[in-house]
N, C-alpha and C positions, 0 to 999 in steps of 0.2 A: 265687528266691522269687516266687511269683505275685502280681501286682498286685491289690490289693483295692479296688475302686471301690464306693462306696455306691450301690446301685441305687435308683431312684425307686419308691416305693410309690404306685400310682395311686389317690390319694384326693382328687384335685383335678381341675380341668378337666373336670368332668362325669363323673368316675369313679364306679364303683358304690359305693365306700366313703364317698363324701362325705356324702351324706344319703340316706335311703330314697327309692327311685325313686317318682315320682308314678305313680299308677295309670293304666293305659292308658284313654283315653276310650272306646275300642272295647268295654271291658268292660261298659259300661252301655248300649251301643247294639247289641250283638250280638243276633242272632235268638234265641239260647239264653236270654239274659237277658230279652228281651221275652216269650218263651213262658212262662218260669218266673214272671215278674212277673204276667202275665195270669192264670196259674194260681193266684196268691195271692188272687184274688178269691173263690175257693171257700171252703168251710167245713170246719173240723175240729171236729166237735161235742164230742168228749171233752175237748178242750183249750182251747176258746174260749168267748166269751160266748154265753149262750143267747139264742135269738131266738123270738119268738112266731109264731103262724100267719101273721099279716099280713106280718111281715118275711120269713119264709121264702118266702111267695109272691112278694114283690118280688125276693128274691135269685134265684129261679128265672127271673123275667122279665128281670132284669139279665143273667143268664147267657147268654140268647139274644142280647142286644145285644152283649155282650162277645165272644162267639164269632165275631161278624161284624166285630169291631174298630170298632163304633159307640160309641166312648167318649164323644163329645159328647152323643149321645142318652141314653146311660146316666146321665151326670151330671145332665142336665135332669130325667130321670125320678126319680132318687134325691132330688134337692133338693126336687122337688114333693112327694114322699112324706113327707120330713122336715117340711116346712112344714105339711102337712095333719095329720100325726101330732101336732105340737106345738100347732097352732091349728086344730082341726077346723072346717070350714065349716058343719057341721051342729051346732047348739047342743046337740043331744041326745047327741052323741058326746063321750065323755070324752077329754081330752087325755092323751097318754102320752109318756114319755121314749123316746128312740131308743136302741137297744142299741149297745154298743161295736162290735159286728160291722159295723153299717151305717156308723158313723162311720169305722171303718177302711177300709171299701170306698170311702167318699167320699174319704178321703185318697189311696187308690190312684188314683182318677180324677184328682184334682188333680195328683198326681205324674206321671201319664201325660201330662197336658196342660201340663207344665212350669210349673205354679203351685206352686212349691216352698214358699213361705211358708204357703199355705193347707193344703198337704199336711202340713207339720210340725205345724201347729196341730191338724189332725184326728187324726193319730197320737197326739199327746200327750193329747188328750181321750179317745181310745179306751183308752189306757193308764191314765188316771185312773179310768175306769170299770171297767177289768179289768186290774189291774197285771201279771198273769202272761200277758198276751196275746203269745204267742211271735212270731207273724208281724208284729204291730205293732212289737215291739222290732227285729225283723230289718229291716223296711222303713224304719223311722226311721233305723237305722244306715246302710242303703244310701243314703238321702237325704243324710245328712251326708257320706258318703264321696264322693258325686258332687260335692260342694262342697269336698272335701279338708279337711273338719272332722273329722279322724279322732279327735281327743281327745273330741269330743262323741259320736262313734259308738261308741267302745270299750265303755262300760258296757252299751249296748244289745246289742252283739255278745256280750258275756259272758253277759248274761241270756238271750239267745236260745239260746245253747249249753247253758246250765244247764237250760233248759226243754225240751231235746231236739233243737234244730236241728242238722242235719248237712250243710247246704249248703256246698260248697267255698268260696263267696264269703265266707261268714261267718268261716270259719277263716283264709282268706287275708287278709281285711281286718284281722282280729285280729293276724295276724303283722305286717302293715304298721304297726299301732298300736304294737306292742311294739318294733318296729325304730326307730320315731321316738323312743321313750322309752329307747333303747339297752339294752333288756332282751333281749339277743341270744339267750340260751338259750331263753327263752319264745317269741321270734319264730321260732326254728328249729322248735320243736315245732308251732306253729300252721301254719307254712308246709308242714311235712311232711304234716300232716293234710290241708291243702288240696290238696297235690300228689297224695296218695293217692287223694283223691276225684275229682280231675280232673287227670291227668298232662299234659294237652295245653295247660293255661293258662300262657301265657308269663309273665304277671306273677308267678305263684307260683314258677316256676323262678328268675326273676331275684331275687325276695325271698329264696328259700332260699339261692341262691348268695351273696347279700350277707350273710346271717346267718352262713353258714359261714366266709366270709372274715374277718368281724369277730371270729370265734373262732379264727382262724388254722388252720382245718381245710382246709388248702390242697389236699390231694388230692381230697377230696370236692367242694370248690368247683370244681376244674378239671374234674371229671367232669360236674358239672351244667352248666358253661359249654360243654362239648363238645356237649351236647344242644342248647343254645341256638344255638351256632354252626352246627350242621347245619340248623337252621330258618332262620337269618338269616346266611348266609355273608358278606354285604356289611356287616355291622355291625362297624366297626373297634373300637369300645369293647369288645365281647365278646372279640375276639382279644387286645387289650391286657391285659384283666383276666386272661385265662387265662395269658398270658405272665407276668404278675406272680405268679400262683400258682406257676408253674414256678420262677421265681427264688427265691421263698421256700422251695420244696422243694429248693433247691440243684441244680436241673437247668437251668442257664442256656442250654444249647444247644437245648433244647426251646423255651425262650422265644424264642431267636433264630429258630427255624423260623417261629414265629407272626409275628414282625416281617418276615421275608423274604416270607411269604405276603402281608402287607399291602403290601409294596413291589411285588410282582408284580401285585397287583390295582389298584395306583394309589391305595390308601387310606391309605398311611403318611404321617403328618404329621411335623412337625419333632420333636415329643416322642418319637415312636416310633423315628425314625431315630437320635436321640441315645442312646436307651436301647440300641438295637442296637449302636451304636458302643461304648458302655460294656461291653457283654457281650463283644464281640470283644477289647477292650483287656484285660479280665480274663482272657481266654483266650490272651493274648499273641499275638494275630493283628493285627499293626500295620496291614498294608495293608487288611484287611477293615474294621478300625476307622476308618481314614482315609476309606475309601469311604463308610461309613455317615455319618460326621460331615459330609462334604462334601455328601451328599444332604440331610441335615437342614438345612444352611445354605441350600441352594437352595430348600427348601420354605417358607422364611420370606420374607415381603415386606420385613421389616426385620430386619437381622442382629442376633441376640442376642449381643452382644459378650461379656457375662459368661459365658454358656454356652460360647461358642467358646473363651474363654481357659481354661475348665475342661477342655474337650476336649483342647486343646493340652497342658495340664499332664499329663493322663492319658497321652498319647502320649510325653511326655518321661519320665514315670515308668517307662514300658515300655522305655525305652532307644532309642526310635525318634525320634531327634532330626531326621533328615531328613524324616520324615513330619510331625513337629510343625512344622518350618520351612515345609514346603509348605502345610500347613493354615493357618498364620498369614498366609502370603502371600495365599492365596485369600480369607481373611477380610478382610484389609485392602482388597483390590480390591472386594469386595462391599460393605463398610461405607462406603468412601469418606470423605467429610468429615462423616459423621453421628456419628462417634465424639467423645465429650467429651475434654477435656484429660486428665482422670483416666484414662480408658480408654486413650488414646494412651500414657500413661506406663506403664500395666500391660502393654500390648502390647510396648513397648520392653524392659521387664524380662524378659518371656518370651522375646523374640528374643535377648536377651543370654544367657539360660540355654541356649538352643539353640546359640548360637555357642560358649559355653564347653564344652558337651558335645561339640562337633565340634572342640575344641582350637583354636579361633580366638579366643584370649584377648584379643588386641588389639582385635578387632571387638567382643567382649563389653564391653570397657572403654569403647569409643567409644559404644556403644548406651546404656550406663548414664549416661554423661556427657550424652548428648542428653536422656535422661529427667530428669536433674537440672536441665537448662536449663528444661524445662517445669514442673518442680515442685521448686524448690530446697529445700523442706522435707521431701523424701522420705527419711526415715531409712533405710528398707529398702534403697534404692538405694545409699546411702553405705556401709552395712555390706557389701553385695555388692561394691562397688568396692574396699573395703578388702581383702576376701578375694582378689579378683583380683590386687591388687598384691602380696599375700603370695605368691601362686602365681608371679607374674612374678619376684619376688625369688629364689625357690627355683630358678627356671630361668635366672637371669641368668648371663651368661658370665663376669663378673668381680665382684669385691667392691664396686667403686664402683657398678655398675649395681644390685646387690642392695641396697646401702644406700639408694640413691635410691628404689627401690620400697618399701622398708620405711618410709621417711619419708612417702611418699604414703599408705601404708596407715594409718600412725599418725594422719595428718591427718584422714582420713575417719572412723576409729574414734572419735577424741576428740570430734568434732562429734556423732556419732550417740549417744554415751553420755549426752548431755544431753537426748535426745528424751523428750517426755512420753509417748510410746507405750512401754508397759512391755516389750513383746516386742522392739522395736527396741533399747531400752537394754540389755536382757538379752543379745541377740545381739552388740551392739557390745562390751560388756564381756568377754563370753566369748571372742570372736574375737581381740580385742586381747590378752587375757591369754594365749591359746594361742600367739599370735605371739611374745610375750615369753618364754614357756616354751621355744619352739624355739631361741631365742637364749640359753638358759640364764640369763635374767635373772629368776630366780625371785622375788626380793624385790619387784621392780617388778610382776610378774605377779599376785602374791597379792592385792593390794587389788582388782584388776579382777575376778578370779575370785570373790572373796568378794561383790562387788557383784552379780555375775550370780546367785550362789546366793541372795542375799536377794530378788532379783526373781522368780526361779522355781526353787524347790528341786527337786532330784531325788536319788535315792540315788547314781546314777552320778556326777553332778556333785559331790556331797558327798565321795565317795571320791577323786575327782580333785583336789579342793581340798586334801584332807588330804595327799595325796602331794606336791603342790606346796609345801605348808606345811613338810613334813619336809625337802624339798629346800632351801627357803629358809632353814630353821634350820641345816642343814649348811653352806649357803653362807655364812651369817652367822658361824658358828663358824670356818670356814676363813678368812674375811676377818679376824676378830679375831685368829686365830693368826698369820696373815701380818703383820697390823699390829703385833702384839706382837713378832714376830721382827724386823720392820723397826726398831721402836723400840729393841730390844735391841742390834741391830747399830749403830744410830746412837749409842747410849750408849757402846758399846765403842770406836767410832771416835773419839768425842769425848774419851774418857779417854786413848786412845793419843795423840791430838793434843796434849792438855794435857801429857802426860808428855814428849813431844819438846820442847815449848816451855819446860820448866823449865830454869833455868841450872845449870851444874855446881857442886858444893859447893866453897867457897873452901878452898885448901890450909892446913893447920895449920902454925904455926912450931914449930920444935923448940926 
C-alpha cells in the first residue's frame, strides 16, 4: 500500500496564497503609466465639468507646458490663474469659482510632483463639485493604490467603472481589492478583465493565479503560472506554487520536476527539498527521498530537528529502515549539541524504531532505556519497552527467559497506565491487555482492555473487547466447573475416609 504523506500547501513563507501580493512599484513608475497619466490632463467634454472660455484658454496653454513635461511651470501658472480668478486684481472684474476640471488638473500636478496630500484634497474637491467626474474617481483611486490604501481606493474604482472607465489598471486594482476582502470569485472576474485589456501586465497574472488557487482551480492556475515562469524563470516562488498546483491535481511527479529544476538552478531552499523528499517517499522511491532530505538539511544553517524527525519517520513508514538510520546519523552530526534534551529523547526513540525494524531488538531496548534516563517520565518510551519485552518473550529459548521478559513488560506497562497522557495510558492498557490475552489470562486482561476502550473507543477495539469478554466468561465457567468437580471429589474422599474410620458393629449374643 502506498505511503500517504500530507503535502505542504504553500500558503506561508511568502507564498502566493498567504495574502494578496502587494502591487509592483514599477506599475506606477512605468513609461506607460506616465504617458496615460499625463494624458489625463485633457478634457472629455461630454462626461466632465463644463469650463468657460477663460478656463478653456488656460487648459490649452497648460497643454503646451505639459507636452514638454514642464510640470512645475504648469503648476505655477495654474495656481496664479486660480488666485486671480477668485480674487481679481482689477476691482471691476467679478470674482468667479474655479471649475472642477481645473481643480482636478491641479490635483494631477500635485500628484505628479509627489505632493500626495495636496493631490488628494484637490481630487476630493473636484468630486464635490462634480460627483460623476470619472477621471477624478480613477486618479484618486490610483493615488490611494500607490499608498496601498486599497480599501479607500475601492469605491472610487467601482464608480469609475460604473461611469465607463475601461483602463486595465482600474480592473486590476479592483481585483486586488476583492482579493484582500477574500471575495475570490469577484477578484477573478476583475483580474480576468484586466488581463484581457493588458495581457502583458505581470501583476494581473499573479493576481489571477492567486484568485484561481484560492478557488482550487488548480489546472487554470498552473497554466497562468507557466506564463509567469516563462517571463521570470529565476523566480523560485513561481516554480513552487506551480508544483503545489500539480500536487493538488494529484500529479506529484510533475511537481517533482519543478523542484528538480530549482535544484539544478541552485534556487531550491530547505522547504522545497523537503517537499521533494516527501513526493519521492510517497512514490516509494526511498533513495531519491533520502537524497532530497539530505539536500534539504544541508540548505539550512540550523538543522530543523523536528522536520528531520518527520522525514525519518516517512522513510521508516516506507520500510526503508537503512535509509532512515543513515538520515538520523547525518542529522545528529549536523545538529551536534544544539539539540534539546527533549529532541535527543525523540531521536533515540526513532533510532530504537529503526533498530527494531532491522530486527536488532536488544539494541532497540538499549536505546529506549537511554531515552528514559534522559526523560524518566516518558510514558511512550515505557510502552515501547514493554512491547519489545513482549517480543523478546515470544522469541525466548526457554520458559524461564520468556517469564523474565514478561515480568519486565508488565513492569513498564503498569507504570505507563498511570500516565496523565491519555494516548500513553490507552496504549499501555491495550498492550498489557493483549499480552495477557496471548497468555490466555482473559479475566486479568479484560479490565485493561476495558480501560483502553474508555480512553479511546473504536469499533474494532469494541469488538475485540467483546470477544475477550466471552472468553473470560467461558474461562470463569470452566474454572467454576473445575472447582465444583474438585470440591465434589474432596467430599467423596472425605466420606470414604470417614467410612473407613468407623468401628465394626459389636457382635450380638445369642
